[in-house]
N, CA, C and O atoms as a Tinker XYZ file with bonds, in Angstrom:
   464  protein
     1  N      0.828000   -1.190000   -0.001000    73     2
     2  CA     0.004000   -0.001000    0.001000    64     1     3
     3  C      0.866000    1.243000   -0.001000    63     2     4     5
     4  O      0.793000    2.058000    0.919000    81     3
     5  N      1.665000    1.391000   -1.010000    73     3     6
     6  CA     2.573000    2.532000   -1.106000    64     5     7
     7  C      1.832000    3.855000   -1.062000    63     6     8     9
     8  O      2.329000    4.812000   -0.468000    81     7
     9  N      0.667000    3.936000   -1.667000    73     7    10
    10  CA    -0.082000    5.195000   -1.676000    64     9    11
    11  C     -0.380000    5.669000   -0.265000    63    10    12    13
    12  O     -0.234000    6.857000    0.019000    81    11
    13  N     -0.784000    4.797000    0.608000    73    11    14
    14  CA    -1.109000    5.192000    1.978000    64    13    15
    15  C      0.145000    5.601000    2.732000    63    14    16    17
    16  O      0.107000    6.563000    3.498000    81    15
    17  N      1.253000    4.900000    2.537000    73    15    18
    18  CA     2.510000    5.265000    3.185000    64    17    19
    19  C      2.942000    6.658000    2.759000    63    18    20    21
    20  O      3.376000    7.454000    3.592000    81    19
    21  N      2.829000    6.958000    1.485000    73    19    22
    22  CA     3.203000    8.281000    0.979000    64    21    23
    23  C      2.342000    9.361000    1.616000    63    22    24    25
    24  O      2.851000   10.401000    2.032000    81    23
    25  N      1.059000    9.119000    1.692000    73    23    26
    26  CA     0.151000   10.101000    2.270000    64    25    27
    27  C      0.417000   10.293000    3.760000    63    26    28    29
    28  O      0.361000   11.417000    4.260000    81    27
    29  N      0.699000    9.225000    4.457000    73    27    30
    30  CA     0.975000    9.348000    5.886000    64    29    31
    31  C      2.224000   10.182000    6.133000    63    30    32    33
    32  O      2.282000   10.903000    7.130000    81    31
    33  N      3.211000   10.110000    5.272000    73    31    34
    34  CA     4.396000   10.959000    5.400000    64    33    35
    35  C      4.002000   12.426000    5.242000    63    34    36    37
    36  O      4.486000   13.277000    5.989000    81    35
    37  N      3.141000   12.729000    4.293000    73    35    38
    38  CA     2.712000   14.106000    4.047000    64    37    39
    39  C      1.872000   14.630000    5.203000    63    38    40    41
    40  O      1.939000   15.818000    5.518000    81    39
    41  N      1.087000   13.777000    5.836000    73    39    42
    42  CA     0.175000   14.190000    6.899000    64    41    43
    43  C      0.933000   14.873000    8.040000    63    42    44    45
    44  O      0.425000   15.827000    8.630000    81    43
    45  N      2.115000   14.406000    8.351000    73    43    46
    46  CA     2.885000   14.956000    9.462000    64    45    47
    47  C      3.285000   16.412000    9.212000    63    46    48    49
    48  O      3.612000   17.126000   10.159000    81    47
    49  N      3.264000   16.862000    7.962000    73    47    50
    50  CA     3.680000   18.217000    7.634000    64    49    51
    51  C      2.514000   19.207000    7.615000    63    50    52    53
    52  O      2.729000   20.373000    7.284000    81    51
    53  N      1.322000   18.806000    7.947000    73    51    54
    54  CA     0.152000   19.669000    7.861000    64    53    55
    55  C      0.211000   20.787000    8.903000    63    54    56    57
    56  O      0.323000   20.526000   10.101000    81    55
    57  N      0.136000   21.987000    8.452000    73    55    58
    58  CA     0.131000   23.158000    9.327000    64    57    59
    59  C     -0.986000   24.089000    8.877000    63    58    60    61
    60  O     -0.720000   25.137000    8.288000    81    59
    61  N     -2.232000   23.716000    9.147000    73    59    62
    62  CA    -3.371000   24.531000    8.748000    64    61    63
    63  C     -4.027000   25.147000    9.982000    63    62    64    65
    64  O     -4.136000   24.510000   11.029000    81    63
    65  N     -4.458000   26.398000    9.836000    73    63    66
    66  CA    -5.194000   27.069000   10.896000    64    65    67
    67  C     -6.591000   26.470000   11.008000    63    66    68    69
    68  O     -7.061000   25.813000   10.080000    81    67
    69  N     -7.256000   26.692000   12.137000    73    67    70
    70  CA    -8.661000   26.269000   12.267000    64    69    71
    71  C     -9.530000   26.939000   11.211000    63    70    72    73
    72  O     -9.196000   28.007000   10.696000    81    71
    73  N    -10.652000   26.294000   10.898000    73    71    74
    74  CA   -11.612000   26.810000    9.926000    64    73    75
    75  C    -12.898000   27.135000   10.680000    63    74    76    77
    76  O    -13.456000   26.280000   11.369000    81    75
    77  N    -13.362000   28.371000   10.545000    73    75    78
    78  CA   -14.640000   28.739000   11.158000    64    77    79
    79  C    -15.757000   28.065000   10.375000    63    78    80    81
    80  O    -15.764000   28.092000    9.144000    81    79
    81  N    -16.698000   27.462000   11.087000    73    79    82
    82  CA   -17.750000   26.677000   10.442000    64    81    83
    83  C    -18.512000   27.497000    9.392000    63    82    84    85
    84  O    -18.919000   26.952000    8.366000    81    83
    85  N    -18.707000   28.787000    9.634000    73    83    86
    86  CA   -19.439000   29.614000    8.670000    64    85    87
    87  C    -18.647000   29.845000    7.379000    63    86    88    89
    88  O    -19.221000   30.228000    6.360000    81    87
    89  N    -17.340000   29.614000    7.420000    73    87    90
    90  CA   -16.479000   29.923000    6.275000    64    89    91
    91  C    -15.896000   28.681000    5.599000    63    90    92    93
    92  O    -14.968000   28.794000    4.799000    81    91
    93  N    -16.429000   27.503000    5.912000    73    91    94
    94  CA   -15.829000   26.287000    5.388000    64    93    95
    95  C    -15.830000   26.228000    3.862000    63    94    96    97
    96  O    -14.937000   25.618000    3.273000    81    95
    97  N    -16.800000   26.841000    3.222000    73    95    98
    98  CA   -16.865000   26.814000    1.745000    64    97    99
    99  C    -15.764000   27.658000    1.100000    63    98   100   101
   100  O    -15.521000   27.551000   -0.102000    81    99
   101  N    -15.096000   28.502000    1.904000    73    99   102
   102  CA   -14.070000   29.404000    1.370000    64   101   103
   103  C    -12.660000   28.841000    1.411000    63   102   104   105
   104  O    -11.730000   29.510000    0.959000    81   103
   105  N    -12.465000   27.639000    1.934000    73   103   106
   106  CA   -11.109000   27.092000    1.985000    64   105   107
   107  C    -10.630000   26.738000    0.574000    63   106   108   109
   108  O    -11.429000   26.306000   -0.257000    81   107
   109  N     -9.339000   26.916000    0.297000    73   107   110
   110  CA    -8.838000   26.544000   -1.030000    64   109   111
   111  C     -8.932000   25.027000   -1.234000    63   110   112   113
   112  O     -8.831000   24.260000   -0.276000    81   111
   113  N     -9.124000   24.605000   -2.477000    73   111   114
   114  CA    -9.284000   23.186000   -2.784000    64   113   115
   115  C     -8.832000   22.900000   -4.203000    63   114   116   117
   116  O     -8.615000   23.818000   -4.995000    81   115
   117  N     -8.693000   21.622000   -4.518000    73   115   118
   118  CA    -8.347000   21.153000   -5.863000    64   117   119
   119  C     -9.501000   20.285000   -6.337000    63   118   120   121
   120  O     -9.933000   19.369000   -5.637000    81   119
   121  N     -9.993000   20.579000   -7.528000    73   119   122
   122  CA   -11.138000   19.822000   -8.058000    64   121   123
   123  C    -10.909000   19.523000   -9.534000    63   122   124   125
   124  O    -10.379000   20.357000  -10.268000    81   123
   125  N    -11.307000   18.338000   -9.962000    73   123   126
   126  CA   -11.289000   17.917000  -11.371000    64   125   127
   127  C     -9.887000   17.779000  -11.957000    63   126   128   129
   128  O     -9.727000   17.749000  -13.177000    81   127
   129  N     -8.862000   17.693000  -11.091000    73   127   130
   130  CA    -7.496000   17.456000  -11.564000    64   129   131
   131  C     -6.663000   16.911000  -10.406000    63   130   132   133
   132  O     -7.088000   16.941000   -9.251000    81   131
   133  N     -5.485000   16.419000  -10.730000    73   131   134
   134  CA    -4.592000   15.897000   -9.711000    64   133   135
   135  C     -3.816000   17.046000   -9.062000    63   134   136   137
   136  O     -3.468000   18.021000   -9.728000    81   135
   137  N     -3.553000   16.929000   -7.786000    73   135   138
   138  CA    -2.808000   17.951000   -7.058000    64   137   139
   139  C     -1.339000   17.941000   -7.465000    63   138   140   141
   140  O     -0.781000   16.912000   -7.845000    81   139
   141  N     -0.731000   19.127000   -7.372000    73   139   142
   142  CA     0.701000   19.253000   -7.648000    64   141   143
   143  C      1.369000   19.965000   -6.467000    63   142   144   145
   144  O      0.707000   20.309000   -5.488000    81   143
   145  N      2.676000   20.180000   -6.567000    73   143   146
   146  CA     3.414000   20.801000   -5.475000    64   145   147
   147  C      2.914000   22.214000   -5.192000    63   146   148   149
   148  O      2.847000   22.625000   -4.034000    81   147
   149  N      2.567000   22.952000   -6.223000    73   147   150
   150  CA     2.047000   24.309000   -6.031000    64   149   151
   151  C      0.763000   24.285000   -5.194000    63   150   152   153
   152  O      0.572000   25.144000   -4.333000    81   151
   153  N     -0.105000   23.321000   -5.436000    73   151   154
   154  CA    -1.335000   23.181000   -4.651000    64   153   155
   155  C     -1.001000   22.915000   -3.184000    63   154   156   157
   156  O     -1.634000   23.472000   -2.288000    81   155
   157  N     -0.018000   22.072000   -2.947000    73   155   158
   158  CA     0.374000   21.770000   -1.568000    64   157   159
   159  C      0.961000   23.015000   -0.899000    63   158   160   161
   160  O      0.656000   23.303000    0.258000    81   159
   161  N      1.789000   23.741000   -1.619000    73   159   162
   162  CA     2.393000   24.956000   -1.067000    64   161   163
   163  C      1.340000   26.006000   -0.745000    63   162   164   165
   164  O      1.457000   26.717000    0.253000    81   163
   165  N      0.311000   26.108000   -1.585000    73   163   166
   166  CA    -0.750000   27.101000   -1.408000    64   165   167
   167  C     -1.762000   26.696000   -0.340000    63   166   168   169
   168  O     -2.455000   27.548000    0.216000    81   167
   169  N     -1.847000   25.402000   -0.053000    73   167   170
   170  CA    -2.790000   24.922000    0.947000    64   169   171
   171  C     -4.101000   24.420000    0.379000    63   170   172   173
   172  O     -5.066000   24.220000    1.116000    81   171
   173  N     -4.140000   24.215000   -0.929000    73   171   174
   174  CA    -5.362000   23.687000   -1.537000    64   173   175
   175  C     -5.307000   22.172000   -1.693000    63   174   176   177
   176  O     -6.252000   21.567000   -2.200000    81   175
   177  N     -4.209000   21.553000   -1.261000    73   175   178
   178  CA    -4.067000   20.098000   -1.280000    64   177   179
   179  C     -3.194000   19.691000   -0.101000    63   178   180   181
   180  O     -2.369000   20.471000    0.374000    81   179
   181  N     -3.385000   18.465000    0.362000    73   179   182
   182  CA    -2.583000   17.968000    1.481000    64   181   183
   183  C     -1.696000   16.792000    1.093000    63   182   184   185
   184  O     -0.908000   16.322000    1.913000    81   183
   185  N     -1.809000   16.308000   -0.150000    73   183   186
   186  CA    -0.933000   15.224000   -0.583000    64   185   187
   187  C     -0.783000   15.246000   -2.090000    63   186   188   189
   188  O     -1.613000   15.796000   -2.813000    81   187
   189  N      0.290000   14.635000   -2.540000    73   187   190
   190  CA     0.504000   14.310000   -3.940000    64   189   191
   191  C      0.755000   12.811000   -3.965000    63   190   192   193
   192  O      1.701000   12.327000   -3.345000    81   191
   193  N     -0.066000   12.096000   -4.660000    73   191   194
   194  CA     0.050000   10.639000   -4.685000    64   193   195
   195  C      1.178000   10.201000   -5.610000    63   194   196   197
   196  O      1.457000   10.846000   -6.621000    81   195
   197  N      1.815000    9.103000   -5.251000    73   195   198
   198  CA     2.816000    8.449000   -6.089000    64   197   199
   199  C      2.208000    7.122000   -6.531000    63   198   200   201
   200  O      2.283000    6.133000   -5.802000    81   199
   201  N      1.610000    7.094000   -7.715000    73   199   202
   202  CA     0.806000    5.937000   -8.110000    64   201   203
   203  C      1.589000    4.657000   -8.392000    63   202   204   205
   204  O      0.998000    3.578000   -8.362000    81   203
   205  N      2.883000    4.730000   -8.663000    73   203   206
   206  CA     3.699000    3.536000   -8.904000    64   205   207
   207  C      3.060000    2.583000   -9.916000    63   206   208   209
   208  O      2.938000    1.383000   -9.666000    81   207
   209  N      2.656000    3.135000  -11.059000    73   207   210
   210  CA     2.127000    2.309000  -12.137000    64   209   211
   211  C      0.632000    2.075000  -12.095000    63   210   212   213
   212  O      0.067000    1.555000  -13.058000    81   211
   213  N     -0.028000    2.444000  -11.004000    73   211   214
   214  CA    -1.485000    2.273000  -10.922000    64   213   215
   215  C     -2.176000    3.440000  -11.615000    63   214   216   217
   216  O     -1.612000    4.529000  -11.722000    81   215
   217  N     -3.396000    3.209000  -12.082000    73   215   218
   218  CA    -4.174000    4.283000  -12.668000    64   217   219
   219  C     -4.376000    5.373000  -11.620000    63   218   220   221
   220  O     -4.684000    5.081000  -10.464000    81   219
   221  N     -4.205000    6.618000  -12.021000    73   219   222
   222  CA    -4.284000    7.752000  -11.100000    64   221   223
   223  C     -5.121000    8.849000  -11.747000    63   222   224   225
   224  O     -4.696000    9.470000  -12.722000    81   223
   225  N     -6.314000    9.086000  -11.200000    73   223   226
   226  CA    -7.243000   10.045000  -11.785000    64   225   227
   227  C     -7.885000   10.893000  -10.685000    63   226   228   229
   228  O     -7.935000   10.481000   -9.526000    81   227
   229  N     -8.380000   12.089000  -11.059000    73   227   230
   230  CA    -9.141000   12.866000  -10.074000    64   229   231
   231  C    -10.415000   12.118000   -9.696000    63   230   232   233
   232  O    -11.034000   11.466000  -10.536000    81   231
   233  N    -10.798000   12.215000   -8.433000    73   231   234
   234  CA   -12.010000   11.569000   -7.954000    64   233   235
   235  C    -13.196000   12.483000   -8.249000    63   234   236   237
   236  O    -13.148000   13.681000   -7.969000    81   235
   237  N    -14.237000   11.926000   -8.802000    73   235   238
   238  CA   -15.433000   12.707000   -9.098000    64   237   239
   239  C    -16.226000   12.895000   -7.808000    63   238   240   241
   240  O    -16.995000   12.025000   -7.400000    81   239
   241  N    -16.022000   14.049000   -7.179000    73   239   242
   242  CA   -16.690000   14.365000   -5.912000    64   241   243
   243  C    -16.892000   15.872000   -5.848000    63   242   244   245
   244  O    -16.040000   16.647000   -6.281000    81   243
   245  N    -18.020000   16.266000   -5.307000    73   243   246
   246  CA   -18.333000   17.686000   -5.164000    64   245   247
   247  C    -17.562000   18.234000   -3.971000    63   246   248   249
   248  O    -17.876000   17.906000   -2.826000    81   247
   249  N    -16.560000   19.062000   -4.225000    73   247   250
   250  CA   -15.769000   19.653000   -3.144000    64   249   251
   251  C    -15.626000   21.155000   -3.341000    63   250   252   253
   252  O    -15.707000   21.622000   -4.477000    81   251
   253  N    -15.420000   21.917000   -2.298000    73   251   254
   254  CA   -15.249000   21.462000   -0.925000    64   253   255
   255  C    -16.554000   20.899000   -0.374000    63   254   256   257
   256  O    -17.643000   21.274000   -0.808000    81   255
   257  N    -16.423000   19.999000    0.581000    73   255   258
   258  CA   -17.591000   19.327000    1.158000    64   257   259
   259  C    -17.334000   19.122000    2.648000    63   258   260   261
   260  O    -16.222000   18.793000    3.061000    81   259
   261  N    -18.372000   19.321000    3.437000    73   259   262
   262  CA   -18.292000   19.127000    4.875000    64   261   263
   263  C    -18.583000   17.668000    5.201000    63   262   264   265
   264  O    -19.489000   17.064000    4.627000    81   263
   265  N    -17.805000   17.106000    6.130000    73   263   266
   266  CA   -17.977000   15.699000    6.490000    64   265   267
   267  C    -17.456000   15.460000    7.903000    63   266   268   269
   268  O    -16.831000   16.327000    8.513000    81   267
   269  N    -17.729000   14.278000    8.394000    73   267   270
   270  CA   -17.091000   13.792000    9.610000    64   269   271
   271  C    -16.024000   12.799000    9.193000    63   270   272   273
   272  O    -16.276000   11.914000    8.375000    81   271
   273  N    -14.840000   12.942000    9.749000    73   271   274
   274  CA   -13.825000   11.902000    9.599000    64   273   275
   275  C    -13.979000   10.988000   10.806000    63   274   276   277
   276  O    -13.960000   11.452000   11.946000    81   275
   277  N    -14.129000    9.707000   10.560000    73   275   278
   278  CA   -14.336000    8.735000   11.633000    64   277   279
   279  C    -13.035000    7.981000   11.874000    63   278   280   281
   280  O    -12.574000    7.221000   11.023000    81   279
   281  N    -12.449000    8.206000   13.055000    73   279   282
   282  CA   -11.219000    7.509000   13.421000    64   281   283
   283  C    -11.518000    6.014000   13.475000    63   282   284   285
   284  O    -12.431000    5.583000   14.180000    81   283
   285  N    -10.755000    5.238000   12.738000    73   283   286
   286  CA   -11.034000    3.809000   12.614000    64   285   287
   287  C    -10.718000    3.020000   13.877000    63   286   288   289
   288  O    -11.209000    1.903000   14.045000    81   287
   289  N     -9.909000    3.579000   14.763000    73   287   290
   290  CA    -9.595000    2.898000   16.017000    64   289   291
   291  C    -10.576000    3.246000   17.127000    63   290   292   293
   292  O    -11.074000    2.366000   17.828000    81   291
   293  N    -10.851000    4.555000   17.282000    73   291   294
   294  CA   -11.678000    5.013000   18.408000    64   293   295
   295  C    -13.133000    5.253000   18.021000    63   294   296   297
   296  O    -13.995000    5.373000   18.892000    81   295
   297  N    -13.414000    5.324000   16.714000    73   295   298
   298  CA   -14.747000    5.656000   16.175000    64   297   299
   299  C    -15.142000    7.108000   16.491000    63   298   300   301
   300  O    -16.299000    7.486000   16.304000    81   299
   301  N    -14.199000    7.915000   16.964000    73   299   302
   302  CA   -14.456000    9.328000   17.226000    64   301   303
   303  C    -14.654000   10.070000   15.909000    63   302   304   305
   304  O    -13.934000    9.835000   14.938000    81   303
   305  N    -15.645000   10.976000   15.886000    73   303   306
   306  CA   -15.952000   11.762000   14.693000    64   305   307
   307  C    -15.404000   13.175000   14.846000    63   306   308   309
   308  O    -15.580000   13.812000   15.885000    81   307
   309  N    -14.740000   13.654000   13.803000    73   307   310
   310  CA   -14.225000   15.024000   13.772000    64   309   311
   311  C    -14.730000   15.701000   12.508000    63   310   312   313
   312  O    -14.674000   15.115000   11.427000    81   311
   313  N    -15.222000   16.927000   12.630000    73   311   314
   314  CA   -15.672000   17.661000   11.447000    64   313   315
   315  C    -14.480000   18.081000   10.610000    63   314   316   317
   316  O    -13.470000   18.565000   11.121000    81   315
   317  N    -14.628000   17.881000    9.296000    73   315   318
   318  CA   -13.574000   18.222000    8.344000    64   317   319
   319  C    -14.173000   18.847000    7.098000    63   318   320   321
   320  O    -15.373000   18.743000    6.843000    81   319
   321  N    -13.312000   19.499000    6.325000    73   319   322
   322  CA   -13.665000   19.969000    4.996000    64   321   323
   323  C    -12.827000   19.147000    4.019000    63   322   324   325
   324  O    -11.602000   19.102000    4.130000    81   323
   325  N    -13.481000   18.507000    3.077000    73   323   326
   326  CA   -12.765000   17.764000    2.043000    64   325   327
   327  C    -12.264000   18.769000    1.012000    63   326   328   329
   328  O    -13.051000   19.536000    0.456000    81   327
   329  N    -10.938000   18.767000    0.753000    73   327   330
   330  CA   -10.373000   19.741000   -0.174000    64   329   331
   331  C     -9.743000   19.117000   -1.412000    63   330   332   333
   332  O     -9.329000   19.835000   -2.323000    81   331
   333  N     -9.665000   17.800000   -1.457000    73   331   334
   334  CA    -9.157000   17.151000   -2.668000    64   333   335
   335  C     -9.577000   15.688000   -2.672000    63   334   336   337
   336  O     -9.821000   15.093000   -1.622000    81   335
   337  N     -9.657000   15.124000   -3.866000    73   335   338
   338  CA   -10.002000   13.719000   -4.001000    64   337   339
   339  C     -9.309000   13.124000   -5.215000    63   338   340   341
   340  O     -9.384000   13.667000   -6.317000    81   339
   341  N     -8.634000   12.000000   -5.000000    73   339   342
   342  CA    -7.931000   11.324000   -6.091000    64   341   343
   343  C     -8.124000    9.825000   -5.958000    63   342   344   345
   344  O     -8.232000    9.296000   -4.852000    81   343
   345  N     -8.165000    9.157000   -7.082000    73   343   346
   346  CA    -8.264000    7.705000   -7.083000    64   345   347
   347  C     -6.963000    7.154000   -7.626000    63   346   348   349
   348  O     -6.526000    7.512000   -8.720000    81   347
   349  N     -6.350000    6.276000   -6.846000    73   347   350
   350  CA    -5.118000    5.597000   -7.240000    64   349   351
   351  C     -5.412000    4.109000   -7.206000    63   350   352   353
   352  O     -5.594000    3.524000   -6.138000    81   351
   353  N     -5.457000    3.508000   -8.375000    73   351   354
   354  CA    -5.882000    2.117000   -8.449000    64   353   355
   355  C     -7.312000    2.023000   -7.956000    63   354   356   357
   356  O     -8.183000    2.728000   -8.465000    81   355
   357  N     -7.574000    1.170000   -6.978000    73   355   358
   358  CA    -8.932000    1.049000   -6.437000    64   357   359
   359  C     -9.118000    1.860000   -5.151000    63   358   360   361
   360  O    -10.168000    1.763000   -4.516000    81   359
   361  N     -8.128000    2.653000   -4.759000    73   359   362
   362  CA    -8.198000    3.453000   -3.526000    64   361   363
   363  C     -8.715000    4.862000   -3.824000    63   362   364   365
   364  O     -8.183000    5.562000   -4.685000    81   363
   365  N     -9.757000    5.263000   -3.101000    73   363   366
   366  CA   -10.310000    6.618000   -3.217000    64   365   367
   367  C     -9.783000    7.408000   -2.025000    63   366   368   369
   368  O    -10.227000    7.224000   -0.892000    81   367
   369  N     -8.822000    8.295000   -2.304000    73   367   370
   370  CA    -8.097000    9.012000   -1.258000    64   369   371
   371  C     -8.535000   10.467000   -1.249000    63   370   372   373
   372  O     -8.634000   11.109000   -2.295000    81   371
   373  N     -8.798000   10.983000   -0.036000    73   371   374
   374  CA    -9.262000   12.357000    0.096000    64   373   375
   375  C     -8.345000   13.151000    1.014000    63   374   376   377
   376  O     -7.861000   12.647000    2.027000    81   375
   377  N     -8.119000   14.398000    0.637000    73   375   378
   378  CA    -7.387000   15.332000    1.486000    64   377   379
   379  C     -8.406000   16.116000    2.294000    63   378   380   381
   380  O     -9.398000   16.601000    1.751000    81   379
   381  N     -8.157000   16.239000    3.598000    73   379   382
   382  CA    -9.123000   16.894000    4.488000    64   381   383
   383  C     -8.442000   17.927000    5.369000    63   382   384   385
   384  O     -7.264000   17.806000    5.707000    81   383
   385  N     -9.207000   18.938000    5.731000    73   383   386
   386  CA    -8.794000   19.927000    6.729000    64   385   387
   387  C     -9.717000   19.803000    7.927000    63   386   388   389
   388  O    -10.939000   19.833000    7.783000    81   387
   389  N     -9.135000   19.663000    9.105000    73   387   390
   390  CA    -9.913000   19.591000   10.329000    64   389   391
   391  C    -10.355000   21.001000   10.711000    63   390   392   393
   392  O     -9.580000   21.951000   10.597000    81   391
   393  N    -11.605000   21.137000   11.164000    73   391   394
   394  CA   -12.102000   22.457000   11.535000    64   393   395
   395  C    -11.322000   23.049000   12.701000    63   394   396   397
   396  O    -11.234000   24.270000   12.831000    81   395
   397  N    -10.759000   22.200000   13.546000    73   395   398
   398  CA    -9.997000   22.707000   14.693000    64   397   399
   399  C     -8.519000   22.904000   14.368000    63   398   400   401
   400  O     -7.722000   23.164000   15.270000    81   399
   401  N     -8.143000   22.785000   13.111000    73   399   402
   402  CA    -6.767000   22.998000   12.666000    64   401   403
   403  C     -6.112000   21.703000   12.242000    63   402   404   405
   404  O     -6.486000   20.622000   12.698000    81   403
   405  N     -5.144000   21.821000   11.377000    73   403   406
   406  CA    -4.440000   20.654000   10.869000    64   405   407
   407  C     -5.133000   20.040000    9.668000    63   406   408   409
   408  O     -6.157000   20.534000    9.196000    81   407
   409  N     -4.554000   18.954000    9.187000    73   407   410
   410  CA    -5.099000   18.305000    8.000000    64   409   411
   411  C     -4.759000   16.832000    8.029000    63   410   412   413
   412  O     -4.078000   16.352000    8.935000    81   411
   413  N     -5.240000   16.125000    7.031000    73   411   414
   414  CA    -4.965000   14.704000    6.943000    64   413   415
   415  C     -5.381000   14.169000    5.592000    63   414   416   417
   416  O     -5.859000   14.904000    4.727000    81   415
   417  N     -5.193000   12.903000    5.433000    73   415   418
   418  CA    -5.631000   12.193000    4.235000    64   417   419
   419  C     -6.300000   10.912000    4.723000    63   418   420   421
   420  O     -5.879000   10.306000    5.708000    81   419
   421  N     -7.337000   10.523000    4.019000    73   419   422
   422  CA    -8.069000    9.318000    4.432000    64   421   423
   423  C     -8.678000    8.666000    3.204000    63   422   424   425
   424  O     -8.653000    9.216000    2.104000    81   423
   425  N     -9.216000    7.496000    3.419000    73   423   426
   426  CA    -9.940000    6.812000    2.361000    64   425   427
   427  C    -11.417000    7.187000    2.464000    63   426   428   429
   428  O    -11.897000    7.562000    3.533000    81   427
   429  N    -12.121000    7.084000    1.360000    73   427   430
   430  CA   -13.514000    7.512000    1.287000    64   429   431
   431  C    -14.387000    6.867000    2.363000    63   430   432   433
   432  O    -15.254000    7.533000    2.928000    81   431
   433  N    -14.173000    5.580000    2.654000    73   431   434
   434  CA   -15.032000    4.905000    3.622000    64   433   435
   435  C    -14.877000    5.456000    5.044000    63   434   436   437
   436  O    -15.697000    5.146000    5.908000    81   435
   437  N    -13.848000    6.263000    5.304000    73   435   438
   438  CA   -13.620000    6.827000    6.615000    64   437   439
   439  C    -14.424000    8.123000    6.847000    63   438   440   441
   440  O    -14.329000    8.732000    7.913000    81   439
   441  N    -15.205000    8.533000    5.854000    73   439   442
   442  CA   -15.948000    9.786000    5.938000    64   441   443
   443  C    -17.455000    9.560000    5.968000    63   442   444   445
   444  O    -17.979000    8.612000    5.383000    81   443
   445  N    -18.118000   10.452000    6.660000    73   443   446
   446  CA   -19.583000   10.514000    6.690000    64   445   447
   447  C    -19.954000   11.935000    6.272000    63   446   448   449
   448  O    -19.654000   12.891000    6.987000    81   447
   449  N    -20.602000   12.075000    5.122000    73   447   450
   450  CA   -20.923000   13.405000    4.620000    64   449   451
   451  C    -21.996000   14.086000    5.461000    63   450   452   453
   452  O    -22.902000   13.432000    5.980000    81   451
   453  N    -21.885000   15.403000    5.590000    73   451   454
   454  CA   -22.825000   16.206000    6.361000    64   453   455
   455  C    -23.626000   17.056000    5.381000    63   454   456   457
   456  O    -23.044000   17.761000    4.558000    81   455
   457  N    -24.939000   16.999000    5.458000    73   455   458
   458  CA   -25.794000   17.865000    4.650000    64   457   459
   459  C    -25.776000   19.236000    5.313000    63   458   460   461
   460  O    -26.191000   19.381000    6.463000    81   459
   461  N    -25.292000   20.241000    4.585000    73   459   462
   462  CA   -25.158000   21.572000    5.167000    64   461   463
   463  C    -25.598000   22.608000    4.178000    63   462   464
   464  O    -25.562000   23.802000    4.477000    81   463
């Protein structure tokens, strides 16, 4: 699972300020294309995938989008804004910003969308 290892390395570098709930739609994001280094530098992406020969395409998802990230160990829910989505092979990987600050990357099944 090289894709997940790569993303986990990037996660440690996340330095995002908190997002006010009323302004979540205003966060920068990447849509309909793959993220690049400029996107990461600007804060509109939290990872660049290294597909290692697997098909790598933008994920068809309406973003930015509000969701809960569900910790797979504790089942704790944290509100996040989805700011990027990419599919590498059969993995649907999303870049997220936590409303209380910071960021992460997760797989689609780890999210619960919020109607807002």
